[in-house]
N, C-alpha and C positions, 0 to 999 in steps of 0.2 A: 399469540399465534401458536398453534400446536406444531410439533415436529412432524415433518412429512414421513410417510411410511417408507420402508426400505425400498420399495419399488419406485416411489416418487423420488427418493434420494438418488437412486441409480439413474433415473431419467434426467434429473437435474445435473448430476455429474456429467452424464453423457452430453447434455445440452451445452454445457460449458466447453465441451471439446468439439462442438459442431457435429454431433452425432445425429442420426435421423430420429432418435427417441425425442418426442416433443415434450417440452416443459410447459407447465401451466402458464397462463398469462401473468399471474402473480409472481411466479418464480422468474419469468423472463424480466419482469419489471425490477425485481430485486437484483438480478444479475447486471442489468443495465445501469441501475442506480449506483451499485457498488463500484462497477468499473469506472463510471464517470467520476465518482467521488475520488477514487484512487488517482486517476489522471489529473484531476484538479489539484489534489494534494501534491503530487510530484511537481506540477507546474509552480505551485506556491513555494515549494522548497527552492526550486531553481531561481525564482525571483526574490527570494528572501522576504516573502509576503507573510509576515507574522499574523496579520489579521485573518487571512484566509485559513492559514494553518490552525489558528485558535478556533475557528468555526467548525473545523473538521475533527480535531483531536478531542477525545473524551478527557474529562478532568482527571481520570485515573490512568491515563495513557502511560505505557511503558515501552521503550525501545531497547532491545538487546542487540548489541553489535556482535560480529563474528569473533571478536576478542573478549567478549563477556562484559563490555562496558554497558552500564544501565543508565538510561537518560529518561527523564520524565517530561511532561508537557512544558513545564516552566523552562527547563534547560533548552529544549528545542526552540521555543519562542525567543528566548534570550539570544541564542545563536543566530537566528534569523534577523533579529533587530540589530545585532552587532555587525552583521554583514561582513564578517571577516573572510567568508568564503564567497567567491564570485564564480558562478558556474557558467561554463561554455556549453556543457552538455549535462543533462540529467534525464537521460532517455531510457525508457523502459521498453523492452521487447519481450516476445514470448509470454505475454501476459495471459494468465488463466484465472478465471473467477469461478468460485464454487460457493454454493449457499446451502446451509443446513438450518432450516427454521429461521431463527433470529440471529444467526451467525454467518458471516461471509468471509471468505479468505481469498486474497489475491496473491498469486505468485508471479514473479517476473524477473527477468534478467535486466539489471540496471547498469548503464554505462555512464560513469561520472567523469567529467573532465573540467578543470578549472584551476583556480588558485586560492590557497588559504594563506593569508598574510603575505601575499606575493609569491609564495612557493607553489609551483605548478604540481598538479597531480592528474593522473588518468588511470582508471582501473574499472573493472567490472565485478559485480557481485550478484548473487541471487538474493531476493528478499521475499518474505511472506508478511503480508499486512492483514490483520484480522479486524473485521468490522462487526459491531453489534448493533442490533436494532434497539433504540431507546425511545423514550417518550418524545424526544426531540428529533427523531429520525436516525438514520445510520450514522454511527460515530466510529472513528478509528481508535481502537482500544489497545492494540498490541502490534508492535513491529519487531521483526527478527530478521537480521541480515547475516549472510554467510561471510566467511573470510574473503578477502580479495581473491579473485580467480587468477591463475597464472596467465601471463601475457600470451596471447596467441602467437604461434610461430610465424 
């Protein structure tokens, strides 16, 4: 698939912000598919559903935390199977999806609450998830998370 022109990219960006600029049917399909995949992935993390996570994550997947910790697909699947973390919340809000050709990026504010090894946690952070169109369909290839946000007053 060829990269969209600058005008098409602008319309796609605007479409992701609910602007009156119309995206093409293919672009709307990509936006919808990536958003649904990201929602599905976040639900799988919350449920420690390693099988669903494995279906979505690319084999070369990398996650970079706000503190610079790097995790690969195997590490995330192992963490889900171990189920040391039990989530009460894994809720994304302010989600925006943008697509440029064969690359899609989701940004969202994530509220996490639960327990790891019985120790409670609750915090919010921003994340950016990058998806790439592959021969197998859209795959989650790169995740990057901010540092934990300060607690709201």
